[in-house]
PDB file of N, CA, C and O in Angstrom:
ATOM      1  N   MET A   1     110.750 105.470 106.540  1.00  0.00           N
ATOM      2  CA  MET A   1     112.134 105.117 106.786  1.00  0.00           C
ATOM      3  C   MET A   1     112.736 104.586 105.494  1.00  0.00           C
ATOM      4  O   MET A   1     112.177 103.679 104.877  1.00  0.00           O
ATOM      5  N   GLU A   2     113.838 105.127 105.089  1.00  0.00           N
ATOM      6  CA  GLU A   2     114.525 104.681 103.866  1.00  0.00           C
ATOM      7  C   GLU A   2     115.713 103.837 104.204  1.00  0.00           C
ATOM      8  O   GLU A   2     116.598 104.290 104.930  1.00  0.00           O
ATOM      9  N   LEU A   3     115.770 102.615 103.702  1.00  0.00           N
ATOM     10  CA  LEU A   3     116.891 101.704 103.890  1.00  0.00           C
ATOM     11  C   LEU A   3     117.837 101.923 102.689  1.00  0.00           C
ATOM     12  O   LEU A   3     117.473 101.607 101.556  1.00  0.00           O
ATOM     13  N   THR A   4     119.039 102.457 102.930  1.00  0.00           N
ATOM     14  CA  THR A   4     119.904 102.828 101.823  1.00  0.00           C
ATOM     15  C   THR A   4     121.085 101.909 101.634  1.00  0.00           C
ATOM     16  O   THR A   4     121.752 101.991 100.603  1.00  0.00           O
ATOM     17  N   LYS A   5     121.380 101.022 102.596  1.00  0.00           N
ATOM     18  CA  LYS A   5     122.558 100.116 102.486  1.00  0.00           C
ATOM     19  C   LYS A   5     122.079  98.765 102.143  1.00  0.00           C
ATOM     20  O   LYS A   5     120.928  98.378 102.343  1.00  0.00           O
ATOM     21  N   ALA A   6     123.105  98.014 101.572  1.00  0.00           N
ATOM     22  CA  ALA A   6     122.739  96.548 101.257  1.00  0.00           C
ATOM     23  C   ALA A   6     122.821  95.660 102.437  1.00  0.00           C
ATOM     24  O   ALA A   6     122.153  94.626 102.426  1.00  0.00           O
ATOM     25  N   PHE A   7     123.606  95.963 103.510  1.00  0.00           N
ATOM     26  CA  PHE A   7     123.771  95.156 104.709  1.00  0.00           C
ATOM     27  C   PHE A   7     123.786  96.114 105.904  1.00  0.00           C
ATOM     28  O   PHE A   7     124.247  97.252 105.826  1.00  0.00           O
ATOM     29  N   TYR A   8     123.261  95.591 107.004  1.00  0.00           N
ATOM     30  CA  TYR A   8     123.243  96.307 108.291  1.00  0.00           C
ATOM     31  C   TYR A   8     123.834  95.550 109.395  1.00  0.00           C
ATOM     32  O   TYR A   8     123.694  94.329 109.452  1.00  0.00           O
ATOM     33  N   ALA A   9     124.504  96.225 110.300  1.00  0.00           N
ATOM     34  CA  ALA A   9     125.019  95.606 111.489  1.00  0.00           C
ATOM     35  C   ALA A   9     123.910  95.314 112.494  1.00  0.00           C
ATOM     36  O   ALA A   9     122.888  96.001 112.485  1.00  0.00           O
ATOM     37  N   PRO A  10     124.075  94.351 113.330  1.00  0.00           N
ATOM     38  CA  PRO A  10     123.031  94.056 114.341  1.00  0.00           C
ATOM     39  C   PRO A  10     122.646  95.279 115.206  1.00  0.00           C
ATOM     40  O   PRO A  10     121.482  95.447 115.569  1.00  0.00           O
ATOM     41  N   GLY A  11     123.623  96.109 115.522  1.00  0.00           N
ATOM     42  CA  GLY A  11     123.313  97.285 116.309  1.00  0.00           C
ATOM     43  C   GLY A  11     122.429  98.236 115.617  1.00  0.00           C
ATOM     44  O   GLY A  11     121.556  98.832 116.248  1.00  0.00           O
ATOM     45  N   GLU A  12     122.617  98.422 114.288  1.00  0.00           N
ATOM     46  CA  GLU A  12     121.763  99.264 113.499  1.00  0.00           C
ATOM     47  C   GLU A  12     120.331  98.716 113.421  1.00  0.00           C
ATOM     48  O   GLU A  12     119.351  99.451 113.542  1.00  0.00           O
ATOM     49  N   VAL A  13     120.255  97.445 113.222  1.00  0.00           N
ATOM     50  CA  VAL A  13     118.888  96.816 113.219  1.00  0.00           C
ATOM     51  C   VAL A  13     118.174  96.994 114.575  1.00  0.00           C
ATOM     52  O   VAL A  13     116.978  97.276 114.649  1.00  0.00           O
ATOM     53  N   ALA A  14     118.967  96.816 115.630  1.00  0.00           N
ATOM     54  CA  ALA A  14     118.409  96.953 116.948  1.00  0.00           C
ATOM     55  C   ALA A  14     117.886  98.334 117.145  1.00  0.00           C
ATOM     56  O   ALA A  14     116.815  98.453 117.741  1.00  0.00           O
ATOM     57  N   ARG A  15     118.524  99.416 116.707  1.00  0.00           N
ATOM     58  CA  ARG A  15     118.073 100.810 116.833  1.00  0.00           C
ATOM     59  C   ARG A  15     116.847 100.993 115.991  1.00  0.00           C
ATOM     60  O   ARG A  15     115.929 101.692 116.422  1.00  0.00           O
ATOM     61  N   LEU A  16     116.765 100.384 114.764  1.00  0.00           N
ATOM     62  CA  LEU A  16     115.557 100.480 113.928  1.00  0.00           C
ATOM     63  C   LEU A  16     114.339  99.911 114.613  1.00  0.00           C
ATOM     64  O   LEU A  16     113.249 100.480 114.557  1.00  0.00           O
ATOM     65  N   LEU A  17     114.548  98.728 115.290  1.00  0.00           N
ATOM     66  CA  LEU A  17     113.432  98.037 115.964  1.00  0.00           C
ATOM     67  C   LEU A  17     113.203  98.376 117.371  1.00  0.00           C
ATOM     68  O   LEU A  17     112.266  97.884 118.001  1.00  0.00           O
ATOM     69  N   ASP A  18     114.061  99.228 117.892  1.00  0.00           N
ATOM     70  CA  ASP A  18     113.977  99.671 119.285  1.00  0.00           C
ATOM     71  C   ASP A  18     114.127  98.468 120.226  1.00  0.00           C
ATOM     72  O   ASP A  18     113.336  98.264 121.147  1.00  0.00           O
ATOM     73  N   LEU A  19     115.194  97.670 119.949  1.00  0.00           N
ATOM     74  CA  LEU A  19     115.557  96.482 120.684  1.00  0.00           C
ATOM     75  C   LEU A  19     116.959  96.625 121.191  1.00  0.00           C
ATOM     76  O   LEU A  19     117.687  97.531 120.785  1.00  0.00           O
ATOM     77  N   HIS A  20     117.350  95.727 122.087  1.00  0.00           N
ATOM     78  CA  HIS A  20     118.765  95.701 122.551  1.00  0.00           C
ATOM     79  C   HIS A  20     119.602  94.926 121.491  1.00  0.00           C
ATOM     80  O   HIS A  20     119.104  93.943 120.943  1.00  0.00           O
ATOM     81  N   PRO A  21     120.820  95.328 121.200  1.00  0.00           N
ATOM     82  CA  PRO A  21     121.650  94.634 120.223  1.00  0.00           C
ATOM     83  C   PRO A  21     121.781  93.112 120.571  1.00  0.00           C
ATOM     84  O   PRO A  21     121.834  92.279 119.666  1.00  0.00           O
ATOM     85  N   ASP A  22     121.831  92.777 121.823  1.00  0.00           N
ATOM     86  CA  ASP A  22     121.940  91.360 122.192  1.00  0.00           C
ATOM     87  C   ASP A  22     120.676  90.572 121.765  1.00  0.00           C
ATOM     88  O   ASP A  22     120.778  89.387 121.450  1.00  0.00           O
ATOM     89  N   THR A  23     119.576  91.169 121.750  1.00  0.00           N
ATOM     90  CA  THR A  23     118.378  90.543 121.308  1.00  0.00           C
ATOM     91  C   THR A  23     118.507  90.175 119.854  1.00  0.00           C
ATOM     92  O   THR A  23     118.138  89.066 119.468  1.00  0.00           O
ATOM     93  N   ILE A  24     119.021  91.073 119.030  1.00  0.00           N
ATOM     94  CA  ILE A  24     119.233  90.779 117.602  1.00  0.00           C
ATOM     95  C   ILE A  24     120.185  89.619 117.418  1.00  0.00           C
ATOM     96  O   ILE A  24     119.971  88.733 116.592  1.00  0.00           O
ATOM     97  N   LEU A  25     121.262  89.650 118.227  1.00  0.00           N
ATOM     98  CA  LEU A  25     122.237  88.569 118.147  1.00  0.00           C
ATOM     99  C   LEU A  25     121.637  87.257 118.540  1.00  0.00           C
ATOM    100  O   LEU A  25     121.942  86.233 117.930  1.00  0.00           O
ATOM    101  N   ASN A  26     120.772  87.252 119.565  1.00  0.00           N
ATOM    102  CA  ASN A  26     120.107  86.040 119.951  1.00  0.00           C
ATOM    103  C   ASN A  26     119.214  85.501 118.870  1.00  0.00           C
ATOM    104  O   ASN A  26     119.138  84.292 118.651  1.00  0.00           O
ATOM    105  N   TYR A  27     118.524  86.423 118.181  1.00  0.00           N
ATOM    106  CA  TYR A  27     117.592  86.072 117.028  1.00  0.00           C
ATOM    107  C   TYR A  27     118.498  85.447 115.934  1.00  0.00           C
ATOM    108  O   TYR A  27     118.113  84.457 115.312  1.00  0.00           O
ATOM    109  N   ILE A  28     119.668  86.008 115.706  1.00  0.00           N
ATOM    110  CA  ILE A  28     120.559  85.442 114.696  1.00  0.00           C
ATOM    111  C   ILE A  28     121.020  84.096 115.005  1.00  0.00           C
ATOM    112  O   ILE A  28     121.058  83.232 114.129  1.00  0.00           O
ATOM    113  N   HIS A  29     121.397  83.862 116.290  1.00  0.00           N
ATOM    114  CA  HIS A  29     121.917  82.549 116.740  1.00  0.00           C
ATOM    115  C   HIS A  29     120.761  81.519 116.708  1.00  0.00           C
ATOM    116  O   HIS A  29     121.012  80.335 116.481  1.00  0.00           O
ATOM    117  N   ALA A  30     119.500  81.953 116.930  1.00  0.00           N
ATOM    118  CA  ALA A  30     118.328  81.102 116.927  1.00  0.00           C
ATOM    119  C   ALA A  30     117.764  80.911 115.479  1.00  0.00           C
ATOM    120  O   ALA A  30     116.785  80.203 115.241  1.00  0.00           O
ATOM    121  N   GLU A  31     118.450  81.589 114.557  1.00  0.00           N
ATOM    122  CA  GLU A  31     118.039  81.527 113.117  1.00  0.00           C
ATOM    123  C   GLU A  31     116.659  82.133 112.843  1.00  0.00           C
ATOM    124  O   GLU A  31     115.970  81.753 111.897  1.00  0.00           O
ATOM    125  N   ARG A  32     116.280  83.080 113.694  1.00  0.00           N
ATOM    126  CA  ARG A  32     115.045  83.783 113.462  1.00  0.00           C
ATOM    127  C   ARG A  32     115.301  84.946 112.504  1.00  0.00           C
ATOM    128  O   ARG A  32     114.367  85.445 111.876  1.00  0.00           O
ATOM    129  N   ILE A  33     116.606  85.399 112.381  1.00  0.00           N
ATOM    130  CA  ILE A  33     116.996  86.454 111.505  1.00  0.00           C
ATOM    131  C   ILE A  33     118.121  85.854 110.669  1.00  0.00           C
ATOM    132  O   ILE A  33     119.058  85.274 111.217  1.00  0.00           O
ATOM    133  N   ALA A  34     118.035  85.991 109.336  1.00  0.00           N
ATOM    134  CA  ALA A  34     119.119  85.576 108.429  1.00  0.00           C
ATOM    135  C   ALA A  34     120.213  86.576 108.486  1.00  0.00           C
ATOM    136  O   ALA A  34     119.973  87.778 108.373  1.00  0.00           O
ATOM    137  N   ALA A  35     121.466  86.082 108.666  1.00  0.00           N
ATOM    138  CA  ALA A  35     122.620  86.995 108.726  1.00  0.00           C
ATOM    139  C   ALA A  35     123.832  86.295 108.142  1.00  0.00           C
ATOM    140  O   ALA A  35     123.922  85.070 108.070  1.00  0.00           O
ATOM    141  N   ILE A  36     124.748  87.137 107.735  1.00  0.00           N
ATOM    142  CA  ILE A  36     126.049  86.562 107.168  1.00  0.00           C
ATOM    143  C   ILE A  36     127.119  86.775 108.220  1.00  0.00           C
ATOM    144  O   ILE A  36     127.325  87.890 108.699  1.00  0.00           O
ATOM    145  N   LYS A  37     127.802  85.689 108.576  1.00  0.00           N
ATOM    146  CA  LYS A  37     128.856  85.828 109.614  1.00  0.00           C
ATOM    147  C   LYS A  37     130.197  86.119 108.871  1.00  0.00           C
ATOM    148  O   LYS A  37     130.667  85.341 108.041  1.00  0.00           O
ATOM    149  N   LEU A  38     130.763  87.276 109.226  1.00  0.00           N
ATOM    150  CA  LEU A  38     131.957  87.710 108.614  1.00  0.00           C
ATOM    151  C   LEU A  38     133.203  87.277 109.364  1.00  0.00           C
ATOM    152  O   LEU A  38     134.265  87.046 108.786  1.00  0.00           O
ATOM    153  N   SER A  39     133.034  87.177 110.666  1.00  0.00           N
ATOM    154  CA  SER A  39     134.105  86.706 111.594  1.00  0.00           C
ATOM    155  C   SER A  39     133.467  86.183 112.847  1.00  0.00           C
ATOM    156  O   SER A  39     132.244  86.078 112.945  1.00  0.00           O
ATOM    157  N   GLU A  40     134.291  85.861 113.794  1.00  0.00           N
ATOM    158  CA  GLU A  40     133.799  85.252 115.033  1.00  0.00           C
ATOM    159  C   GLU A  40     132.719  86.101 115.757  1.00  0.00           C
ATOM    160  O   GLU A  40     131.808  85.582 116.402  1.00  0.00           O
ATOM    161  N   ARG A  41     132.882  87.471 115.605  1.00  0.00           N
ATOM    162  CA  ARG A  41     131.921  88.276 116.328  1.00  0.00           C
ATOM    163  C   ARG A  41     131.265  89.337 115.462  1.00  0.00           C
ATOM    164  O   ARG A  41     130.645  90.265 115.981  1.00  0.00           O
ATOM    165  N   THR A  42     131.396  89.209 114.141  1.00  0.00           N
ATOM    166  CA  THR A  42     130.864  90.213 113.186  1.00  0.00           C
ATOM    167  C   THR A  42     129.769  89.540 112.297  1.00  0.00           C
ATOM    168  O   THR A  42     130.031  88.550 111.613  1.00  0.00           O
ATOM    169  N   TYR A  43     128.577  90.096 112.335  1.00  0.00           N
ATOM    170  CA  TYR A  43     127.473  89.666 111.493  1.00  0.00           C
ATOM    171  C   TYR A  43     127.008  90.865 110.642  1.00  0.00           C
ATOM    172  O   TYR A  43     127.164  92.015 111.052  1.00  0.00           O
ATOM    173  N   ARG A  44     126.454  90.598 109.491  1.00  0.00           N
ATOM    174  CA  ARG A  44     125.771  91.571 108.672  1.00  0.00           C
ATOM    175  C   ARG A  44     124.438  91.049 108.220  1.00  0.00           C
ATOM    176  O   ARG A  44     124.345  89.902 107.783  1.00  0.00           O
ATOM    177  N   ILE A  45     123.436  91.824 108.307  1.00  0.00           N
ATOM    178  CA  ILE A  45     122.041  91.408 107.976  1.00  0.00           C
ATOM    179  C   ILE A  45     121.660  92.068 106.623  1.00  0.00           C
ATOM    180  O   ILE A  45     121.791  93.282 106.468  1.00  0.00           O
ATOM    181  N   PRO A  46     121.188  91.254 105.649  1.00  0.00           N
ATOM    182  CA  PRO A  46     120.891  91.782 104.316  1.00  0.00           C
ATOM    183  C   PRO A  46     119.648  92.702 104.411  1.00  0.00           C
ATOM    184  O   PRO A  46     118.776  92.520 105.260  1.00  0.00           O
ATOM    185  N   VAL A  47     119.613  93.664 103.529  1.00  0.00           N
ATOM    186  CA  VAL A  47     118.497  94.662 103.555  1.00  0.00           C
ATOM    187  C   VAL A  47     117.141  93.989 103.429  1.00  0.00           C
ATOM    188  O   VAL A  47     116.180  94.417 104.068  1.00  0.00           O
ATOM    189  N   ARG A  48     117.048  92.964 102.633  1.00  0.00           N
ATOM    190  CA  ARG A  48     115.772  92.246 102.457  1.00  0.00           C
ATOM    191  C   ARG A  48     115.237  91.722 103.859  1.00  0.00           C
ATOM    192  O   ARG A  48     114.049  91.808 104.168  1.00  0.00           O
ATOM    193  N   GLU A  49     116.168  91.199 104.644  1.00  0.00           N
ATOM    194  CA  GLU A  49     115.774  90.719 106.008  1.00  0.00           C
ATOM    195  C   GLU A  49     115.428  91.840 106.849  1.00  0.00           C
ATOM    196  O   GLU A  49     114.492  91.713 107.638  1.00  0.00           O
ATOM    197  N   VAL A  50     116.118  93.003 106.769  1.00  0.00           N
ATOM    198  CA  VAL A  50     115.738  94.141 107.609  1.00  0.00           C
ATOM    199  C   VAL A  50     114.352  94.647 107.157  1.00  0.00           C
ATOM    200  O   VAL A  50     113.558  95.056 108.003  1.00  0.00           O
ATOM    201  N   GLU A  51     114.054  94.631 105.901  1.00  0.00           N
ATOM    202  CA  GLU A  51     112.755  95.068 105.427  1.00  0.00           C
ATOM    203  C   GLU A  51     111.703  94.107 105.990  1.00  0.00           C
ATOM    204  O   GLU A  51     110.639  94.564 106.408  1.00  0.00           O
ATOM    205  N   ARG A  52     111.955  92.813 106.018  1.00  0.00           N
ATOM    206  CA  ARG A  52     111.045  91.857 106.548  1.00  0.00           C
ATOM    207  C   ARG A  52     110.717  92.163 108.044  1.00  0.00           C
ATOM    208  O   ARG A  52     109.592  91.987 108.511  1.00  0.00           O
ATOM    209  N   LEU A  53     111.709  92.603 108.715  1.00  0.00           N
ATOM    210  CA  LEU A  53     111.508  92.902 110.154  1.00  0.00           C
ATOM    211  C   LEU A  53     110.883  94.245 110.399  1.00  0.00           C
ATOM    212  O   LEU A  53     110.069  94.363 111.315  1.00  0.00           O
ATOM    213  N   VAL A  54     111.209  95.265 109.641  1.00  0.00           N
ATOM    214  CA  VAL A  54     110.754  96.593 109.860  1.00  0.00           C
ATOM    215  C   VAL A  54     109.431  96.831 109.255  1.00  0.00           C
ATOM    216  O   VAL A  54     108.551  97.403 109.899  1.00  0.00           O
ATOM    217  N   ALA A  55     109.244  96.410 108.023  1.00  0.00           N
ATOM    218  CA  ALA A  55     107.983  96.705 107.227  1.00  0.00           C
ATOM    219  C   ALA A  55     107.590  95.475 106.433  1.00  0.00           C
ATOM    220  O   ALA A  55     107.731  95.478 105.210  1.00  0.00           O
ATOM    221  N   PRO A  56     107.120  94.460 107.055  1.00  0.00           N
ATOM    222  CA  PRO A  56     106.798  93.229 106.313  1.00  0.00           C
ATOM    223  C   PRO A  56     105.654  93.392 105.274  1.00  0.00           C
ATOM    224  O   PRO A  56     105.556  92.618 104.321  1.00  0.00           O
ATOM    225  N   GLU A  57     104.801  94.407 105.480  1.00  0.00           N
ATOM    226  CA  GLU A  57     103.692  94.647 104.547  1.00  0.00           C
ATOM    227  C   GLU A  57     104.194  95.125 103.160  1.00  0.00           C
ATOM    228  O   GLU A  57     103.468  95.063 102.168  1.00  0.00           O
ATOM    229  N   ARG A  58     105.514  95.623 103.123  1.00  0.00           N
ATOM    230  CA  ARG A  58     106.042  96.136 101.858  1.00  0.00           C
ATOM    231  C   ARG A  58     106.522  95.059 100.953  1.00  0.00           C
ATOM    232  O   ARG A  58     106.653  95.277  99.748  1.00  0.00           O
ATOM    233  N   LEU A  59     106.790  93.908 101.485  1.00  0.00           N
ATOM    234  CA  LEU A  59     107.383  92.788 100.717  1.00  0.00           C
ATOM    235  C   LEU A  59     106.270  92.041  99.987  1.00  0.00           C
ATOM    236  O   LEU A  59     105.182  91.846 100.530  1.00  0.00           O
ATOM    237  N   ARG A  60     106.546  91.634  98.781  1.00  0.00           N
ATOM    238  CA  ARG A  60     105.595  90.817  98.041  1.00  0.00           C
ATOM    239  C   ARG A  60     105.648  89.381  98.579  1.00  0.00           C
ATOM    240  O   ARG A  60     106.729  88.835  98.796  1.00  0.00           O
ATOM    241  N   PRO A  61     104.498  88.789  98.786  1.00  0.00           N
ATOM    242  CA  PRO A  61     104.427  87.411  99.230  1.00  0.00           C
ATOM    243  C   PRO A  61     104.852  86.469  98.153  1.00  0.00           C
ATOM    244  O   PRO A  61     104.685  86.769  96.971  1.00  0.00           O
ATOM    245  N   PRO A  62     105.413  85.305  98.532  1.00  0.00           N
ATOM    246  CA  PRO A  62     105.787  84.296  97.545  1.00  0.00           C
ATOM    247  C   PRO A  62     104.552  83.822  96.734  1.00  0.00           C
ATOM    248  O   PRO A  62     103.447  83.770  97.275  1.00  0.00           O
ATOM    249  N   ARG A  63     104.730  83.494  95.501  1.00  0.00           N
ATOM    250  CA  ARG A  63     103.665  83.061  94.677  1.00  0.00           C
ATOM    251  C   ARG A  63     103.486  81.576  94.866  1.00  0.00           C
ATOM    252  O   ARG A  63     104.473  80.844  94.802  1.00  0.00           O
ATOM    253  N   ILE A  64     102.288  81.091  95.094  1.00  0.00           N
ATOM    254  CA  ILE A  64     102.001  79.704  95.333  1.00  0.00           C
ATOM    255  C   ILE A  64     101.208  79.232  94.132  1.00  0.00           C
ATOM    256  O   ILE A  64     100.195  79.831  93.773  1.00  0.00           O
ATOM    257  N   VAL A  65     101.661  78.175  93.520  1.00  0.00           N
ATOM    258  CA  VAL A  65     101.031  77.599  92.341  1.00  0.00           C
ATOM    259  C   VAL A  65     100.585  76.179  92.706  1.00  0.00           C
ATOM    260  O   VAL A  65     101.400  75.349  93.110  1.00  0.00           O
ATOM    261  N   GLU A  66      99.314  75.917  92.562  1.00  0.00           N
ATOM    262  CA  GLU A  66      98.804  74.609  92.865  1.00  0.00           C
ATOM    263  C   GLU A  66      98.801  73.734  91.567  1.00  0.00           C
ATOM    264  O   GLU A  66      98.155  74.088  90.581  1.00  0.00           O
ATOM    265  N   ARG A  67      99.496  72.649  91.590  1.00  0.00           N
ATOM    266  CA  ARG A  67      99.569  71.847  90.409  1.00  0.00           C
ATOM    267  C   ARG A  67      98.319  70.936  90.303  1.00  0.00           C
ATOM    268  O   ARG A  67      97.856  70.381  91.299  1.00  0.00           O
ATOM    269  N   PRO A  68      97.812  70.806  89.117  1.00  0.00           N
ATOM    270  CA  PRO A  68      96.561  69.976  88.914  1.00  0.00           C
ATOM    271  C   PRO A  68      96.815  68.458  89.110  1.00  0.00           C
ATOM    272  O   PRO A  68      97.933  67.964  88.965  1.00  0.00           O
ATOM    273  N   ARG A  69      95.833  67.827  89.412  1.00  0.00           N
ATOM    274  CA  ARG A  69      95.808  66.391  89.421  1.00  0.00           C
ATOM    275  C   ARG A  69      94.856  65.899  88.315  1.00  0.00           C
ATOM    276  O   ARG A  69      93.818  66.509  88.055  1.00  0.00           O
ATOM    277  N   GLY A  70      95.210  64.857  87.716  1.00  0.00           N
ATOM    278  CA  GLY A  70      94.253  64.365  86.671  1.00  0.00           C
ATOM    279  C   GLY A  70      94.932  63.925  85.388  1.00  0.00           C
ATOM    280  O   GLY A  70      94.269  63.819  84.356  1.00  0.00           O
ATOM    281  N   GLY A  71      96.242  63.664  85.418  1.00  0.00           N
ATOM    282  CA  GLY A  71      96.833  63.035  84.270  1.00  0.00           C
ATOM    283  C   GLY A  71      97.413  64.074  83.309  1.00  0.00           C
ATOM    284  O   GLY A  71      97.591  65.251  83.623  1.00  0.00           O
ATOM    285  N   LYS A  72      97.699  63.538  82.090  1.00  0.00           N
ATOM    286  CA  LYS A  72      98.436  64.323  81.040  1.00  0.00           C
ATOM    287  C   LYS A  72      97.586  65.494  80.522  1.00  0.00           C
ATOM    288  O   LYS A  72      98.147  66.548  80.225  1.00  0.00           O
ATOM    289  N   ALA A  73      96.256  65.354  80.401  1.00  0.00           N
ATOM    290  CA  ALA A  73      95.443  66.424  79.886  1.00  0.00           C
ATOM    291  C   ALA A  73      95.387  67.568  80.818  1.00  0.00           C
ATOM    292  O   ALA A  73      95.396  68.719  80.381  1.00  0.00           O
ATOM    293  N   ALA A  74      95.325  67.299  82.128  1.00  0.00           N
ATOM    294  CA  ALA A  74      95.281  68.384  83.057  1.00  0.00           C
ATOM    295  C   ALA A  74      96.642  69.058  83.188  1.00  0.00           C
ATOM    296  O   ALA A  74      96.736  70.267  83.403  1.00  0.00           O
ATOM    297  N   ALA A  75      97.679  68.264  83.057  1.00  0.00           N
ATOM    298  CA  ALA A  75      99.060  68.844  83.039  1.00  0.00           C
ATOM    299  C   ALA A  75      99.278  69.752  81.869  1.00  0.00           C
ATOM    300  O   ALA A  75      99.890  70.813  81.995  1.00  0.00           O
ATOM    301  N   ALA A  76      98.771  69.331  80.711  1.00  0.00           N
ATOM    302  CA  ALA A  76      98.991  70.112  79.500  1.00  0.00           C
ATOM    303  C   ALA A  76      98.176  71.409  79.604  1.00  0.00           C
ATOM    304  O   ALA A  76      98.661  72.471  79.213  1.00  0.00           O
ATOM    305  N   ALA A  77      96.934  71.336  80.131  1.00  0.00           N
ATOM    306  CA  ALA A  77      96.121  72.579  80.316  1.00  0.00           C
ATOM    307  C   ALA A  77      96.818  73.527  81.279  1.00  0.00           C
ATOM    308  O   ALA A  77      96.848  74.741  81.078  1.00  0.00           O
ATOM    309  N   PHE A  78      97.386  72.927  82.349  1.00  0.00           N
ATOM    310  CA  PHE A  78      98.128  73.737  83.360  1.00  0.00           C
ATOM    311  C   PHE A  78      99.300  74.489  82.641  1.00  0.00           C
ATOM    312  O   PHE A  78      99.420  75.707  82.768  1.00  0.00           O
ATOM    313  N   ARG A  79     100.123  73.774  81.919  1.00  0.00           N
ATOM    314  CA  ARG A  79     101.259  74.399  81.276  1.00  0.00           C
ATOM    315  C   ARG A  79     100.828  75.509  80.324  1.00  0.00           C
ATOM    316  O   ARG A  79     101.428  76.583  80.272  1.00  0.00           O
ATOM    317  N   ARG A  80      99.748  75.209  79.559  1.00  0.00           N
ATOM    318  CA  ARG A  80      99.218  76.207  78.608  1.00  0.00           C
ATOM    319  C   ARG A  80      98.789  77.449  79.370  1.00  0.00           C
ATOM    320  O   ARG A  80      99.091  78.562  78.938  1.00  0.00           O
ATOM    321  N   ARG A  81      98.091  77.294  80.495  1.00  0.00           N
ATOM    322  CA  ARG A  81      97.655  78.446  81.289  1.00  0.00           C
ATOM    323  C   ARG A  81      98.841  79.195  81.874  1.00  0.00           C
ATOM    324  O   ARG A  81      98.816  80.424  81.921  1.00  0.00           O
ATOM    325  N   MET A  82      99.865  78.508  82.316  1.00  0.00           N
ATOM    326  CA  MET A  82     101.055  79.182  82.819  1.00  0.00           C
ATOM    327  C   MET A  82     101.753  79.978  81.711  1.00  0.00           C
ATOM    328  O   MET A  82     102.190  81.104  81.949  1.00  0.00           O
ATOM    329  N   ARG A  83     101.861  79.421  80.529  1.00  0.00           N
ATOM    330  CA  ARG A  83     102.472  80.114  79.385  1.00  0.00           C
ATOM    331  C   ARG A  83     101.690  81.336  79.033  1.00  0.00           C
ATOM    332  O   ARG A  83     102.275  82.390  78.786  1.00  0.00           O
ATOM    333  N   GLU A  84     100.359  81.231  79.001  1.00  0.00           N
ATOM    334  CA  GLU A  84      99.480  82.427  78.687  1.00  0.00           C
ATOM    335  C   GLU A  84      99.691  83.467  79.748  1.00  0.00           C
ATOM    336  O   GLU A  84      99.888  84.638  79.422  1.00  0.00           O
ATOM    337  N   GLU A  85      99.659  83.084  81.022  1.00  0.00           N
ATOM    338  CA  GLU A  85      99.881  84.080  82.075  1.00  0.00           C
ATOM    339  C   GLU A  85     101.198  84.756  82.035  1.00  0.00           C
ATOM    340  O   GLU A  85     101.296  85.955  82.299  1.00  0.00           O
ATOM    341  N   ALA A  86     102.248  83.995  81.699  1.00  0.00           N
ATOM    342  CA  ALA A  86     103.597  84.596  81.548  1.00  0.00           C
ATOM    343  C   ALA A  86     103.613  85.595  80.343  1.00  0.00           C
ATOM    344  O   ALA A  86     104.175  86.687  80.428  1.00  0.00           O
ATOM    345  N   ALA A  87     103.002  85.187  79.279  1.00  0.00           N
ATOM    346  CA  ALA A  87     102.949  86.097  78.083  1.00  0.00           C
ATOM    347  C   ALA A  87     102.200  87.335  78.309  1.00  0.00           C
ATOM    348  O   ALA A  87     102.558  88.378  77.761  1.00  0.00           O
ATOM    349  N   SER A  88     101.109  87.280  79.140  1.00  0.00           N
ATOM    350  CA  SER A  88     100.340  88.481  79.454  1.00  0.00           C
ATOM    351  C   SER A  88     101.112  89.482  80.342  1.00  0.00           C
ATOM    352  O   SER A  88     100.808  90.674  80.323  1.00  0.00           O
ATOM    353  N   ARG A  89     102.105  89.008  81.117  1.00  0.00           N
ATOM    354  CA  ARG A  89     102.870  89.851  82.014  1.00  0.00           C
ATOM    355  C   ARG A  89     103.990  90.613  81.284  1.00  0.00           C
ATOM    356  O   ARG A  89     104.537  91.591  81.794  1.00  0.00           O
ATOM    357  N   VAL A  90     104.302  90.144  80.108  1.00  0.00           N
ATOM    358  CA  VAL A  90     105.423  90.792  79.346  1.00  0.00           C
ATOM    359  C   VAL A  90     105.030  92.039  78.673  1.00  0.00           C
ATOM    360  O   VAL A  90     105.856  92.671  78.013  1.00  0.00           O
TER     361      VAL A  90
END
């Protein structure tokens, strides 16, 4: 399935997920789905959120970095390691 638009209406997302549109609206009101409120009765769901719902395995997980304990020497080594890692990605 190819998502081609930047934003989707709740009814479109409901059809993609084979759910009732009211279910999607309930999820929006419960903040289980991020949406932009355009007017009193109009919402749009960003494509990133639709991807999270439809195919969560395609999204990259957030990067978690554990900061070292042990004073200035450990912090300096950590910063050096982060700079080296960033340089290797370029």
